[in-house]
VEXVEXVEX-232413 format. One record per residue (C-alpha): residue number from 1; residue in one letter; x, y, z. Coordinates in pm, 1 decimal, always signed. Layout:
<sites>
{k->NUM | r->a | u->X | v->Y | w->Z};
...
</sites>
This chain:
<sites>
{k->1 | r->m | u->+11001.1 | v->+10736.2 | w->+9942.8};
{k->2 | r->c | u->+10916.0 | v->+10813.5 | w->+10290.8};
{k->3 | r->v | u->+10919.1 | v->+10548.5 | w->+10564.9};
{k->4 | r->t | u->+11056.2 | v->+10181.6 | w->+10597.6};
{k->5 | r->l | u->+11123.2 | v->+9809.9 | w->+10654.3};
{k->6 | r->l | u->+11461.7 | v->+9912.2 | w->+10801.0};
{k->7 | r->a | u->+11619.6 | v->+10234.9 | w->+10671.5};
{k->8 | r->v | u->+11525.7 | v->+10596.0 | w->+10623.2};
{k->9 | r->g | u->+11422.1 | v->+10686.1 | w->+10272.3};
{k->10 | r->a | u->+11330.6 | v->+10997.9 | w->+10093.2};
{k->11 | r->c | u->+11047.8 | v->+11148.3 | w->+9909.5};
{k->12 | r->g | u->+11170.5 | v->+11498.6 | w->+9897.2};
{k->13 | r->g | u->+11080.6 | v->+11746.7 | w->+10164.8};
{k->14 | r->e | u->+10919.4 | v->+11670.7 | w->+10498.1};
{k->15 | r->s | u->+10686.8 | v->+11373.0 | w->+10500.4};
{k->16 | r->a | u->+10439.2 | v->+11253.1 | w->+10757.5};
{k->17 | r->s | u->+10431.0 | v->+10891.1 | w->+10865.8};
{k->18 | r->h | u->+10165.8 | v->+10697.5 | w->+11058.1};
{k->19 | r->r | u->+10298.5 | v->+10512.0 | w->+11361.1};
{k->20 | r->d | u->+10098.7 | v->+10309.2 | w->+11609.3};
{k->21 | r->g | u->+9843.0 | v->+10577.1 | w->+11684.9};
{k->22 | r->e | u->+10048.7 | v->+10889.0 | w->+11624.9};
{k->23 | r->t | u->+10175.4 | v->+11093.7 | w->+11334.2};
{k->24 | r->s | u->+10529.3 | v->+11223.9 | w->+11325.6};
{k->25 | r->g | u->+10743.5 | v->+11411.7 | w->+11075.7};
{k->26 | r->h | u->+11011.1 | v->+11217.8 | w->+10893.6};
{k->27 | r->r | u->+11296.2 | v->+11383.3 | w->+10708.4};
{k->28 | r->a | u->+11403.8 | v->+11190.1 | w->+10402.4};
{k->29 | r->g | u->+11733.9 | v->+11201.3 | w->+10224.1};
{k->30 | r->a | u->+11820.0 | v->+11423.3 | w->+9932.0};
{k->31 | r->p | u->+11503.1 | v->+11509.8 | w->+9735.8};
{k->32 | r->p | u->+11488.4 | v->+11458.8 | w->+9362.4};
{k->33 | r->t | u->+11498.7 | v->+11769.1 | w->+9149.6};
{k->34 | r->g | u->+11148.3 | v->+11812.2 | w->+9021.0};
{k->35 | r->a | u->+10914.5 | v->+11535.0 | w->+8918.3};
{k->36 | r->g | u->+11077.1 | v->+11230.7 | w->+8769.1};
{k->37 | r->t | u->+11070.4 | v->+11152.9 | w->+8402.0};
{k->38 | r->g | u->+10798.2 | v->+10926.6 | w->+8272.8};
{k->39 | r->a | u->+10922.2 | v->+10615.4 | w->+8100.9};
{k->40 | r->t | u->+10767.1 | v->+10410.7 | w->+7829.2};
{k->41 | r->g | u->+10650.2 | v->+10074.1 | w->+7944.4};
{k->42 | r->g | u->+10878.1 | v->+9777.5 | w->+7913.6};
{k->43 | r->t | u->+10810.5 | v->+9458.7 | w->+7730.4};
{k->44 | r->g | u->+10675.0 | v->+9161.4 | w->+7921.7};
{k->45 | r->d | u->+10920.3 | v->+8885.8 | w->+7981.9};
{k->46 | r->t | u->+10866.4 | v->+8526.5 | w->+8073.7};
{k->47 | r->s | u->+11045.7 | v->+8289.7 | w->+8303.2};
{k->48 | r->s | u->+11009.5 | v->+7922.4 | w->+8361.7};
{k->49 | r->g | u->+10917.8 | v->+7968.7 | w->+8726.2};
{k->50 | r->t | u->+10937.9 | v->+7706.5 | w->+8994.2};
{k->51 | r->a | u->+10626.4 | v->+7515.5 | w->+9083.0};
{k->52 | r->g | u->+10567.0 | v->+7443.1 | w->+9446.8};
{k->53 | r->t | u->+10310.2 | v->+7435.9 | w->+9721.3};
{k->54 | r->d | u->+10297.7 | v->+7561.2 | w->+10074.6};
{k->55 | r->t | u->+10079.8 | v->+7500.4 | w->+10375.3};
{k->56 | r->g | u->+9786.2 | v->+7736.9 | w->+10356.7};
{k->57 | r->g | u->+9893.8 | v->+7866.8 | w->+10016.9};
{k->58 | r->t | u->+9833.7 | v->+7794.3 | w->+9652.1};
{k->59 | r->a | u->+10069.9 | v->+7618.5 | w->+9414.7};
{k->60 | r->a | u->+10329.2 | v->+7848.6 | w->+9267.6};
{k->61 | r->l | u->+10284.4 | v->+7964.7 | w->+8911.1};
{k->62 | r->g | u->+10447.4 | v->+7754.8 | w->+8644.3};
{k->63 | r->g | u->+10578.4 | v->+8067.2 | w->+8475.9};
{k->64 | r->s | u->+10540.1 | v->+8440.3 | w->+8502.2};
{k->65 | r->g | u->+10555.1 | v->+8735.4 | w->+8268.9};
{k->66 | r->t | u->+10622.7 | v->+9085.7 | w->+8389.4};
{k->67 | r->n | u->+10470.6 | v->+9417.6 | w->+8294.1};
{k->68 | r->r | u->+10613.6 | v->+9749.3 | w->+8397.4};
{k->69 | r->g | u->+10440.3 | v->+10063.1 | w->+8286.1};
{k->70 | r->g | u->+10623.5 | v->+10395.1 | w->+8295.0};
{k->71 | r->s | u->+10551.0 | v->+10658.5 | w->+8554.3};
{k->72 | r->a | u->+10616.0 | v->+11013.3 | w->+8653.3};
{k->73 | r->g | u->+10847.7 | v->+11072.6 | w->+8944.9};
{k->74 | r->a | u->+10746.5 | v->+11127.1 | w->+9303.7};
{k->75 | r->a | u->+10590.4 | v->+11443.3 | w->+9433.4};
{k->76 | r->s | u->+10731.8 | v->+11591.6 | w->+9748.6};
{k->77 | r->g | u->+10577.7 | v->+11539.2 | w->+10091.2};
{k->78 | r->g | u->+10317.4 | v->+11284.8 | w->+10188.5};
{k->79 | r->g | u->+10322.6 | v->+10998.2 | w->+10432.2};
{k->80 | r->p | u->+10294.7 | v->+10628.8 | w->+10377.6};
{k->81 | r->g | u->+9919.4 | v->+10644.0 | w->+10398.1};
{k->82 | r->g | u->+9810.5 | v->+10967.6 | w->+10242.5};
{k->83 | r->g | u->+9860.3 | v->+11338.6 | w->+10196.4};
{k->84 | r->s | u->+10107.5 | v->+11580.6 | w->+10346.7};
{k->85 | r->d | u->+9925.9 | v->+11567.8 | w->+10679.1};
{k->86 | r->g | u->+9955.5 | v->+11189.5 | w->+10695.8};
{k->87 | r->s | u->+9582.0 | v->+11135.0 | w->+10644.5};
{k->88 | r->l | u->+9463.0 | v->+10818.1 | w->+10475.0};
{k->89 | r->p | u->+9250.4 | v->+10841.2 | w->+10160.8};
{k->90 | r->a | u->+8924.0 | v->+10655.8 | w->+10133.5};
{k->91 | r->a | u->+8934.7 | v->+10336.0 | w->+9933.5};
{k->92 | r->g | u->+8792.0 | v->+10360.9 | w->+9587.8};
{k->93 | r->t | u->+8971.8 | v->+10676.7 | w->+9471.6};
{k->94 | r->g | u->+9192.7 | v->+10454.2 | w->+9263.7};
{k->95 | r->a | u->+9501.2 | v->+10564.2 | w->+9078.5};
{k->96 | r->e | u->+9501.1 | v->+10516.6 | w->+8703.8};
{k->97 | r->p | u->+9747.8 | v->+10280.3 | w->+8536.6};
{k->98 | r->a | u->+10058.9 | v->+10448.3 | w->+8403.4};
{k->99 | r->a | u->+10081.0 | v->+10474.4 | w->+8028.3};
{k->100 | r->g | u->+10275.6 | v->+10210.9 | w->+7841.5};
{k->101 | r->g | u->+10378.9 | v->+9859.5 | w->+7925.5};
{k->102 | r->t | u->+10322.2 | v->+9537.7 | w->+7739.7};
{k->103 | r->q | u->+10121.5 | v->+9276.9 | w->+7920.8};
{k->104 | r->g | u->+10317.6 | v->+8983.3 | w->+8057.8};
{k->105 | r->e | u->+10290.1 | v->+8660.7 | w->+7863.4};
{k->106 | r->a | u->+10105.2 | v->+8369.3 | w->+8011.4};
{k->107 | r->g | u->+10304.7 | v->+8117.0 | w->+8208.3};
{k->108 | r->a | u->+10305.9 | v->+7740.1 | w->+8170.3};
{k->109 | r->e | u->+9974.5 | v->+7705.2 | w->+8352.0};
{k->110 | r->g | u->+9801.6 | v->+7980.2 | w->+8152.6};
{k->111 | r->a | u->+9855.4 | v->+8244.4 | w->+8418.7};
{k->112 | r->s | u->+10025.0 | v->+8576.0 | w->+8358.0};
{k->113 | r->t | u->+10191.2 | v->+8805.8 | w->+8608.0};
{k->114 | r->i | u->+10255.3 | v->+9178.3 | w->+8628.8};
{k->115 | r->a | u->+10561.5 | v->+9267.6 | w->+8834.1};
{k->116 | r->i | u->+10518.9 | v->+9510.2 | w->+9121.3};
{k->117 | r->d | u->+10881.9 | v->+9506.9 | w->+9235.4};
{k->118 | r->d | u->+11164.2 | v->+9272.6 | w->+9136.9};
{k->119 | r->v | u->+11400.7 | v->+9462.4 | w->+9376.4};
{k->120 | r->d | u->+11694.5 | v->+9439.7 | w->+9132.0};
{k->121 | r->h | u->+11545.2 | v->+9726.5 | w->+8926.6};
{k->122 | r->e | u->+11722.4 | v->+9638.8 | w->+8605.7};
{k->123 | r->g | u->+11421.1 | v->+9626.1 | w->+8375.4};
{k->124 | r->g | u->+11453.3 | v->+9972.1 | w->+8222.4};
{k->125 | r->e | u->+11206.4 | v->+10144.7 | w->+8454.6};
{k->126 | r->p | u->+11279.2 | v->+10499.3 | w->+8577.8};
{k->127 | r->t | u->+11544.0 | v->+10531.1 | w->+8847.0};
{k->128 | r->p | u->+11391.6 | v->+10572.5 | w->+9196.7};
{k->129 | r->p | u->+11451.1 | v->+10908.0 | w->+9368.4};
{k->130 | r->v | u->+11789.0 | v->+10953.3 | w->+9532.0};
{k->131 | r->g | u->+11797.5 | v->+10848.8 | w->+9898.3};
{k->132 | r->s | u->+11494.7 | v->+10621.4 | w->+9880.0};
{k->133 | r->s | u->+11590.5 | v->+10260.2 | w->+9938.9};
{k->134 | r->g | u->+11236.5 | v->+10121.6 | w->+9914.5};
{k->135 | r->a | u->+11116.0 | v->+10288.5 | w->+9594.0};
{k->136 | r->f | u->+10992.8 | v->+10102.8 | w->+9285.5};
{k->137 | r->f | u->+10807.2 | v->+10179.1 | w->+8962.1};
{k->138 | r->w | u->+10530.4 | v->+9956.0 | w->+8832.3};
{k->139 | r->l | u->+10210.6 | v->+9960.5 | w->+8625.8};
{k->140 | r->y | u->+10044.0 | v->+10225.3 | w->+8844.6};
{k->141 | r->g | u->+10348.0 | v->+10447.7 | w->+8888.9};
{k->142 | r->l | u->+10567.9 | v->+10503.1 | w->+9191.1};
{k->143 | r->g | u->+10541.5 | v->+10282.2 | w->+9500.2};
{k->144 | r->n | u->+10749.8 | v->+10235.1 | w->+9812.7};
{k->145 | r->w | u->+10835.2 | v->+9968.6 | w->+10069.8};
{k->146 | r->f | u->+10823.2 | v->+10043.6 | w->+10441.7};
{k->147 | r->v | u->+10891.3 | v->+9859.4 | w->+10764.5};
{k->148 | r->m | u->+10682.6 | v->+9937.9 | w->+11071.2};
{k->149 | r->a | u->+10686.9 | v->+9816.9 | w->+11432.1};
{k->150 | r->p | u->+10440.8 | v->+9918.3 | w->+11706.3};
{k->151 | r->a | u->+10511.4 | v->+10052.4 | w->+12054.9};
{k->152 | r->p | u->+10711.7 | v->+10009.7 | w->+12262.9};
{k->153 | r->d | u->+11007.3 | v->+10138.3 | w->+12062.9};
{k->154 | r->a | u->+10793.0 | v->+10200.6 | w->+11757.9};
{k->155 | r->y | u->+10957.7 | v->+10274.0 | w->+11426.3};
{k->156 | r->v | u->+10870.6 | v->+10315.1 | w->+11060.5};
{k->157 | r->h | u->+11111.7 | v->+10369.4 | w->+10772.6};
{k->158 | r->d | u->+11194.7 | v->+10272.5 | w->+10414.2};
{k->159 | r->a | u->+11266.5 | v->+9906.5 | w->+10365.0};
{k->160 | r->q | u->+11625.0 | v->+9818.8 | w->+10285.7};
{k->161 | r->p | u->+11720.7 | v->+9579.9 | w->+10004.5};
{k->162 | r->e | u->+12023.2 | v->+9358.6 | w->+10062.7};
{k->163 | r->e | u->+12237.7 | v->+9138.6 | w->+9842.4};
{k->164 | r->i | u->+12131.3 | v->+8774.1 | w->+9814.9};
{k->165 | r->v | u->+12438.2 | v->+8554.1 | w->+9869.8};
{k->166 | r->p | u->+12450.0 | v->+8338.1 | w->+9670.3};
{k->167 | r->p | u->+12204.8 | v->+8489.5 | w->+9419.0};
{k->168 | r->r | u->+11868.7 | v->+8322.0 | w->+9367.4};
{k->169 | r->g | u->+11903.7 | v->+8254.8 | w->+8996.4};
{k->170 | r->d | u->+11906.4 | v->+8595.0 | w->+8825.2};
{k->171 | r->s | u->+11783.8 | v->+8769.7 | w->+9138.7};
{k->172 | r->t | u->+12060.1 | v->+8941.9 | w->+9335.0};
{k->173 | r->k | u->+11865.3 | v->+9159.7 | w->+9582.4};
{k->174 | r->a | u->+11568.5 | v->+9123.3 | w->+9816.7};
{k->175 | r->y | u->+11413.7 | v->+9316.3 | w->+10104.5};
{k->176 | r->r | u->+11531.1 | v->+9195.7 | w->+10443.7};
{k->177 | r->v | u->+11382.2 | v->+9253.4 | w->+10789.7};
{k->178 | r->q | u->+11530.6 | v->+9134.6 | w->+11119.7};
{k->179 | r->d | u->+11401.0 | v->+9192.1 | w->+11473.0};
{k->180 | r->e | u->+11297.7 | v->+9013.4 | w->+11792.7};
{k->181 | r->g | u->+11083.8 | v->+9057.8 | w->+12101.3};
{k->182 | r->r | u->+10790.6 | v->+9204.2 | w->+11908.8};
{k->183 | r->v | u->+10475.9 | v->+9036.8 | w->+12041.2};
{k->184 | r->d | u->+10263.7 | v->+9197.7 | w->+11769.0};
{k->185 | r->g | u->+10528.0 | v->+9141.9 | w->+11503.9};
{k->186 | r->v | u->+10669.8 | v->+9375.4 | w->+11239.4};
{k->187 | r->d | u->+10495.2 | v->+9489.1 | w->+10920.8};
{k->188 | r->l | u->+10685.1 | v->+9500.1 | w->+10591.5};
{k->189 | r->y | u->+10450.0 | v->+9661.5 | w->+10343.3};
{k->190 | r->a | u->+10446.4 | v->+9779.6 | w->+9983.7};
{k->191 | r->q | u->+10256.9 | v->+10105.3 | w->+9937.3};
{k->192 | r->l | u->+10126.1 | v->+10080.1 | w->+9582.9};
{k->193 | r->n | u->+10087.5 | v->+10453.2 | w->+9516.0};
{k->194 | r->h | u->+10350.0 | v->+10680.2 | w->+9669.4};
{k->195 | r->p | u->+10349.9 | v->+10928.6 | w->+9828.5};
{k->196 | r->e | u->+9976.3 | v->+11000.0 | w->+9791.7};
{k->197 | r->g | u->+9869.5 | v->+10655.0 | w->+9911.4};
{k->198 | r->r | u->+9569.3 | v->+10639.4 | w->+9678.5};
{k->199 | r->a | u->+9376.1 | v->+10314.5 | w->+9674.1};
{k->200 | r->i | u->+9406.9 | v->+10109.4 | w->+9355.1};
{k->201 | r->d | u->+9140.1 | v->+9888.6 | w->+9202.3};
{k->202 | r->l | u->+9291.9 | v->+9541.8 | w->+9155.2};
{k->203 | r->s | u->+8964.1 | v->+9360.1 | w->+9088.0};
{k->204 | r->a | u->+9086.3 | v->+9263.0 | w->+8738.9};
{k->205 | r->f | u->+9354.0 | v->+9042.4 | w->+8897.9};
{k->206 | r->a | u->+9332.4 | v->+8704.3 | w->+9072.4};
{k->207 | r->g | u->+9595.6 | v->+8738.5 | w->+9344.7};
{k->208 | r->i | u->+9954.7 | v->+8812.9 | w->+9438.7};
{k->209 | r->s | u->+10277.8 | v->+8617.9 | w->+9404.1};
{k->210 | r->f | u->+10616.3 | v->+8657.3 | w->+9571.4};
{k->211 | r->w | u->+10930.7 | v->+8474.1 | w->+9678.2};
{k->212 | r->a | u->+11023.0 | v->+8452.0 | w->+10046.4};
{k->213 | r->r | u->+11235.3 | v->+8279.7 | w->+10305.6};
{k->214 | r->l | u->+11222.5 | v->+8300.5 | w->+10686.0};
{k->215 | r->a | u->+11454.5 | v->+8187.4 | w->+10964.2};
{k->216 | r->g | u->+11380.9 | v->+8191.6 | w->+11336.7};
{k->217 | r->s | u->+11004.3 | v->+8221.2 | w->+11306.6};
{k->218 | r->e | u->+10789.8 | v->+7981.6 | w->+11102.9};
{k->219 | r->q | u->+10505.0 | v->+8180.1 | w->+10952.4};
{k->220 | r->i | u->+10393.3 | v->+8515.1 | w->+10818.8};
{k->221 | r->k | u->+10061.0 | v->+8685.9 | w->+10763.1};
{k->222 | r->v | u->+9991.3 | v->+8838.4 | w->+10422.6};
{k->223 | r->g | u->+9738.4 | v->+9121.6 | w->+10423.0};
{k->224 | r->v | u->+9549.7 | v->+9336.3 | w->+10171.9};
{k->225 | r->n | u->+9538.5 | v->+9678.7 | w->+10334.0};
{k->226 | r->p | u->+9262.1 | v->+9931.4 | w->+10247.2};
{k->227 | r->g | u->+9457.6 | v->+10219.7 | w->+10403.6};
{k->228 | r->v | u->+9501.0 | v->+10179.9 | w->+10779.0};
{k->229 | r->s | u->+9791.5 | v->+10126.9 | w->+11014.9};
{k->230 | r->y | u->+9785.5 | v->+9749.9 | w->+11061.5};
{k->231 | r->f | u->+9879.4 | v->+9766.5 | w->+11429.6};
{k->232 | r->n | u->+9601.5 | v->+10016.1 | w->+11502.8};
{k->233 | r->a | u->+9327.4 | v->+9826.9 | w->+11320.3};
{k->234 | r->p | u->+9433.2 | v->+9469.3 | w->+11241.6};
{k->235 | r->s | u->+9072.9 | v->+9356.4 | w->+11201.0};
{k->236 | r->d | u->+9036.3 | v->+9596.5 | w->+10907.6};
{k->237 | r->v | u->+9312.7 | v->+9418.3 | w->+10714.3};
{k->238 | r->p | u->+9213.7 | v->+9076.4 | w->+10572.5};
{k->239 | r->t | u->+9510.5 | v->+8841.0 | w->+10620.6};
{k->240 | r->h | u->+9611.2 | v->+8486.6 | w->+10536.1};
{k->241 | r->t | u->+9873.5 | v->+8287.6 | w->+10728.5};
{k->242 | r->l | u->+10149.3 | v->+8107.1 | w->+10537.8};
{k->243 | r->a | u->+10419.7 | v->+7872.0 | w->+10662.4};
{k->244 | r->v | u->+10759.4 | v->+7991.5 | w->+10537.2};
{k->245 | r->s | u->+11088.2 | v->+7802.4 | w->+10566.3};
{k->246 | r->p | u->+11454.6 | v->+7911.9 | w->+10554.7};
{k->247 | r->e | u->+11468.8 | v->+7801.9 | w->+10188.8};
{k->248 | r->w | u->+11361.9 | v->+8031.3 | w->+9906.5};
{k->249 | r->r | u->+11015.1 | v->+7948.4 | w->+9778.4};
{k->250 | r->q | u->+10759.1 | v->+8109.9 | w->+9551.9};
{k->251 | r->f | u->+10411.7 | v->+8168.2 | w->+9693.4};
{k->252 | r->t | u->+10086.7 | v->+8260.7 | w->+9523.0};
{k->253 | r->l | u->+9786.0 | v->+8377.6 | w->+9718.5};
{k->254 | r->r | u->+9446.0 | v->+8433.4 | w->+9564.5};
{k->255 | r->f | u->+9244.3 | v->+8734.5 | w->+9672.5};
{k->256 | r->s | u->+8953.4 | v->+8494.7 | w->+9722.6};
{k->257 | r->e | u->+9156.1 | v->+8315.8 | w->+9993.6};
{k->258 | r->l | u->+9188.1 | v->+8645.7 | w->+10175.0};
{k->259 | r->g | u->+8822.9 | v->+8738.1 | w->+10145.0};
{k->260 | r->a | u->+8941.0 | v->+9089.8 | w->+10062.4};
{k->261 | r->d | u->+8767.2 | v->+9365.8 | w->+9870.1};
{k->262 | r->v | u->+9036.1 | v->+9452.1 | w->+9616.8};
{k->263 | r->h | u->+8853.2 | v->+9743.6 | w->+9455.7};
{k->264 | r->g | u->+9057.8 | v->+9975.0 | w->+9677.4};
{k->265 | r->v | u->+9400.9 | v->+9844.7 | w->+9783.8};
{k->266 | r->v | u->+9656.7 | v->+10080.7 | w->+9940.0};
{k->267 | r->s | u->+9927.0 | v->+9830.6 | w->+10034.9};
{k->268 | r->f | u->+10023.5 | v->+9466.8 | w->+10059.1};
{k->269 | r->d | u->+10140.0 | v->+9388.2 | w->+10413.2};
{k->270 | r->f | u->+10367.4 | v->+9107.6 | w->+10533.8};
{k->271 | r->i | u->+10349.2 | v->+9066.4 | w->+10911.7};
{k->272 | r->v | u->+10627.7 | v->+8859.9 | w->+11064.1};
{k->273 | r->g | u->+10763.7 | v->+8776.8 | w->+11410.2};
{k->274 | r->e | u->+10436.1 | v->+8769.9 | w->+11602.6};
{k->275 | r->g | u->+10481.2 | v->+8627.5 | w->+11949.0};
{k->276 | r->g | u->+10823.1 | v->+8785.2 | w->+11993.3};
{k->277 | r->d | u->+11026.6 | v->+8537.4 | w->+11788.3};
{k->278 | r->k | u->+11369.1 | v->+8642.2 | w->+11667.2};
{k->279 | r->f | u->+11344.2 | v->+8633.7 | w->+11287.9};
{k->280 | r->d | u->+11526.9 | v->+8697.5 | w->+10963.2};
{k->281 | r->f | u->+11279.2 | v->+8754.6 | w->+10678.5};
{k->282 | r->w | u->+11356.9 | v->+8802.4 | w->+10308.4};
{k->283 | r->l | u->+11104.9 | v->+8894.4 | w->+10035.5};
{k->284 | r->d | u->+11157.2 | v->+8925.5 | w->+9659.0};
{k->285 | r->d | u->+10972.1 | v->+8955.2 | w->+9327.6};
{k->286 | r->l | u->+10628.6 | v->+9076.5 | w->+9437.8};
{k->287 | r->g | u->+10370.2 | v->+9064.9 | w->+9159.2};
{k->288 | r->i | u->+10000.3 | v->+9034.2 | w->+9082.5};
{k->289 | r->f | u->+9867.3 | v->+8757.8 | w->+8858.8};
{k->290 | r->c | u->+9571.7 | v->+8676.2 | w->+8637.9};
{k->291 | r->d | u->+9430.4 | v->+8334.0 | w->+8557.2};
{k->292 | r->g | u->+9463.8 | v->+8416.3 | w->+8187.6};
{k->293 | r->p | u->+9615.4 | v->+8712.2 | w->+8005.8};
{k->294 | r->c | u->+9620.0 | v->+9020.2 | w->+8228.5};
{k->295 | r->p | u->+9431.0 | v->+9328.4 | w->+8108.0};
{k->296 | r->a | u->+9625.4 | v->+9555.0 | w->+7874.5};
{k->297 | r->f | u->+9641.8 | v->+9917.4 | w->+7988.8};
{k->298 | r->d | u->+9716.4 | v->+10202.1 | w->+7748.3};
</sites>
């Protein structure tokens, strides 16, 4: 994949990345040979889930199923927001769901969830390209995690998963971001279509869910990004503030709480460390949920 939460990843070839008002080339690691191999979708699985609530958030789902459609491998080039020149596509030119995948079963409260990235990547999905630490495959194909910080000392690179010690149940890895002295914070974001950065129509879904923990700082902002650099145009990214503690907790956030138009979503953004706090942020098991059975895509 091409840029990051905290490491340099690869998409194959030279890729452009948007940074706080400027575009710069970013050389990734070893490129994959040719396009990846499409995989048949996996079978939804259920888990008991852990109910819980959080200030400013919605009660966690009682259970969640996962759905992972197969996808072709990454094309070369492209930045986190668009084509090979780093341009951002207009919202609405949505990517189509990848073929395959069995819809996740409804949880205890009648909700069902489609996994975006469980980080452990042991569900039978295609292997991410070599050298890309933030890559994942989901219903709409290949995506990638990035970490971005604004000037001064701006950076953007692939997010880096780390081992969870001790594991959180069956989960052994999560994305981790650490920094300090950033008045505007740091943005950990999941680009949903990589490397093209096409906007995806998520209007059939009710919201997103994820697990997180945070030390040092006390809150994060969760944003639905239509395809801009958050630090250049924060007002264009609807966000919702959540209190996060040092203990692992599941969060669900309805799109209605964000007031976001989800007909064209390019990334989900997690902004942390605003005000310059020293922080240690972990994020795991990002998904999208439906109030009932999620739509089945063929």
